[in-house]
N, C-alpha and C positions, 0 to 999 in steps of 0.2 A: 727401445734402443736409446743408448746415450749418444747424443750428437754433440760434436765439438764445433765451435765457431771461432775462426781466427779473424779478428777485426772487431773493434768496438765502436765503429761508426754507426750512422743511422741505419744503413741497410742490414748489416750483420746483426745489430741489436733487434731490429724489427723482425727478422726471421726467427731469432731466438724467442721473442715474445709469442709469435704465432705458433711455433712448435711446442713451446712450454705450455701454453694454454690448452693444447690438445693432449697433454699428458706426458710429453717427453721430458726427460731430464737433459738439461742443456749445460754444457761447459763452455763458457765464453772467455776467450783470451784477448787482451788488448796490450799493446806495447807500453802504454802510459800507466804507471802505477797510480797516478793521481786520478785518472779517469776511472780506473777499476775501483778505487776507494769510494768515489762519488756514487757509482752504480751499486756498490755493496751497501753503503750506509743509507743512501736516500732512495734506493730502489727506483732510480730514474736515470735517464740519459738526457743531458741538455739538448742533444740533437733531436730528441723526440719529446718535445714538451707536452705535458699532460698525460703521458703514457706511463703506467705503473709496471715495473718489471716483476714478473711472477717469482715466487719463492723458489721454484724448481729450476731457476737459472743460477748457476754458480759462476763466480768470477775469479780470474786469476791473471796476474801479470807474469807469472812463471809459466813456462811452456809444458812442463811435465803433465799437469792434469789434462791439457788439450791432447797430448800425444797418447793418452790412455784410451781415447775414443777411437773406434774403428772407422767411423764416418766423420769427416771434417769438412765443413763448409768454409771456403777460403774467400772471405769478404775483405780482400786486400786489393788496393789499386793495381791495375794491370801492369803499370810500369815498375812497381816494387815487388810484384809476385815472384819474379825469377830469383831475386836475392833471398827471399824467404825460403823458397824451395831448395836452393843450393846450400843454404846454411843449415837446413834441417833434413837433408835427404835421407839420412839413416833412420831418423825417428819417424819419417813419413812412409817408409818402405812398407808396402803391403796394405796401405790404408785406402779407403774410398775417398778420393779427394774431389770435391765438387766446387769448381770455380764459380764465384758469384760476382765477378767483376767483368767489365766489358771494355775491350780495347785490343790494340795490336802492339806488342812489345817492339819498341823502336830498335832495339839491338838485334833481336832474334827474328823479327818480322813474323811472329806467330801469335795466334790467339791464346787465351788462357788454358783451354783444354789441351791444345797441342804443346804448350809450354810445360804443363804438368807431365805429359807423356814423355817429353824429351829429357826433362831434368830429374824426374823420379820414375824411372822406367818400370819399377816393380809395383807401383801404385796403380789403382784403377781410376783413370781420369774421367771426369764428367763436368757438365756445365749446366747451371741453373740460370735461365735467362727469360726474358719476355717483358711485356708491358706492365711495369709495376713501380710504384713509389713507396719508399720506406714508411711514410706516414700512413698510407692506406693499409699496408700490411699490418703495421703495429696496432691499428685501430680495428682490425678484424673485418675490414671491408673486402668484398669478394674480389679475388685476383686469380688470374690464370697464367701459368708459367710453363715453360718448356724445360724438360730435363733431357739433356743430350748425353748419351753414353754409348760408345761403340760396342760394348758388351751388353747385349740386349737383356740377358738374364739378370745381370746386376742392375741394369737400368730399371727393370721392373721392380726390383727390391727397393731401390732408392725412390722410385716414383711413389710407392706405397708409404715409405718412411717419411717422405717430405710433404705428402698431401695432408691437409687438415680440413676442418669444417669450412674455413674461409679461403684456403689455398687449393686450387685445382691444378694439378700437375699433369701435363701431357708428356709423352716421351718420344724420342727419336734416336736413331743411331747415327745421325748426321751431325757429328760434333763440329765439323768445319763450317757447315752452313749456319749452325746455331751461334757459334762464336763470331762469325763475320757479320751476321745480321745484327747482333747486339753491339758490335763495335762500330759498324758503318752508320747506323741510325744516329749515333751521337754527332757525327760530322754533319749530317743533314739537319739535325736540331740546331746546331750552331748557325748554319746557313739560314734556317727559318727565323731564328732570333735576330739575325742581322737584317733580314727583310723587314720585319716588324719594327725593329729599332730605328731603321733608316726611313721609316714611314713610306715604304714601297707598297704597302697594302696587303689585304688578305688574299687577293687574287695572285699576287706575286708569291706569297708563301705557298699557296696551293700548287702553283706551277713548280716551285722548287721541290716540294714533296713528291709530286708526280714524276718529274724528270729525275729526281734523285734516286727513286726506287730502281729504275733500270741500271743506274750506275752500281748500286749495291749488288744487283743480280749479276752484272757483268764481271765484277771482280770475284764474287763468290764462285760462280761457275768455272772461271778460269783456274781457281785454286782447288777445284774438285768437289764443291758442294752439290747436293742434289737440287734439281730445279724447283721443287715444291717447298723446300724448307724456308726460303726467304718470303714466301707468300703467307707464312704462318705467324704464330705469336712472336717468335724470336726475331722476325724480320719486319713484315708489314705492321703487325700489331704494335711493336715497340716503336716503330717509326712514327705512326700516327700519334701515339701518346706523347713522346718527347718533343715533337715538333709543334705541339699545340698547347702546352702547359708550362707556366712559369715555375712549377715545381721542379722542372728539369734544370739541373745545373748547367748543362750544355746550352740549353735554350737561353737561360739568363745570361750566360757568357756572350752568346751571339747578340742579345739585346744590348749589352754593354758596348760591344764592338760597333754595332749599328748606330748607337747614340753618341759614341765617343766618350763614354763614361768609364770610370775606374771600376775594376772588378776585384773582389777579395782574392788575393793571391793564395790564401790558405785553403781555398775551395778546390777540390779535385775536379778537373775538367778533362775527362779521358779523351773527348773528341778532338782536342787540339793536337795531342800526340798522335792519335790515330790518323788524322788528316795528313800529317807529315809522312807517316808510314805508308799510307795509301798512295800518296804522290810518288814515292819511290817505287812501290810495287807496280804502279801503272806504267812508269817509265820502263821498268825491267820487262814487263809483259806486253808492252806496246798496246795498252788499253786506253781508250778515250774516257777520262774521268774528270770532266771540266769543273763540276761543282766542288768535288773534293780538292782539286788542285787550287782553286780560288780560295777555299777556306784555309788551306795550309798556308798560302801566301799571306792571307790576312792575319792569321794568328802569329806569324813571324814578322809582321810589319813590312813585308815586301811590297805591298800594294795598299790602296785605300778602297773604301766602299764604292765610291763613284767609278774608279777605274775598273774594279772587279765587275761591277754591273755592266759597264760598257763592253768588257771582255766577253761576258756571257751573251749579251744581246747582239754582238757583232759576229757571232758564229754563223756559218752558212745555214741557209734555210734547207729543210729536208723533210721527208715523210716521217710521220710519228712512228 
């Protein structure tokens, strides 16, 4: 199967490497012609230092080769995904579109798979998510992911196509649970980074992870997710990984907030936008989401770390 990948960042390229090394022909598209030229000429991506790009990955800054593929992995930031889908709806019609980004669109208030379903109604939407870092995938380290597709027959086909010797893909039909688990864990990763950056200690981080997980479940269940999905790779698994490793962009962003340091504005931090979306959803659904709300306020500069901490600690005592 020839697989297309939209997005030349670290994660999209890493997936391309893993799939190509397993014998698949890969067509990778990136918006930047300069980035494409570097990958073509040097067979490397600066975002994945030390990783050689296999010869069976073809690169193009033009979209036509990408659209020739029946299955396309969308490794595009969640906040820019809708524009890409709307601009190319006709060419994407009938394709298997697998979202590889994590977040909630601030305008539509939907996750990536739901956004695909709404904007390209004749495509088959799916979501590839779970505890993974691009560097690990590109280096062939063992990684387990979740493939969520409401069409279970197509989900089984995609599961087989996207599994490699180093990538073990599990499947579910619960796209809502998978996309929300992947989105919400980024908010908790920011909170965990803040705790460590502000020198609140490992115990505080453990408490945030533990209390953050029920928040994730609360919103997911309210939006129709299956109860068990958040306890799997796309929820709890991804939560543990991103809250405990500085490979996570969201965790590093939280560290910067906690220490009052500058953060590279060119680095995509999906959790910041997701926190704001969750705050709005929580208000609309009358849900108690204190950690997500505090993170949203911090990312917008509406509060400071000390005030945010006091807000959380002054909440009424209750049973666990």
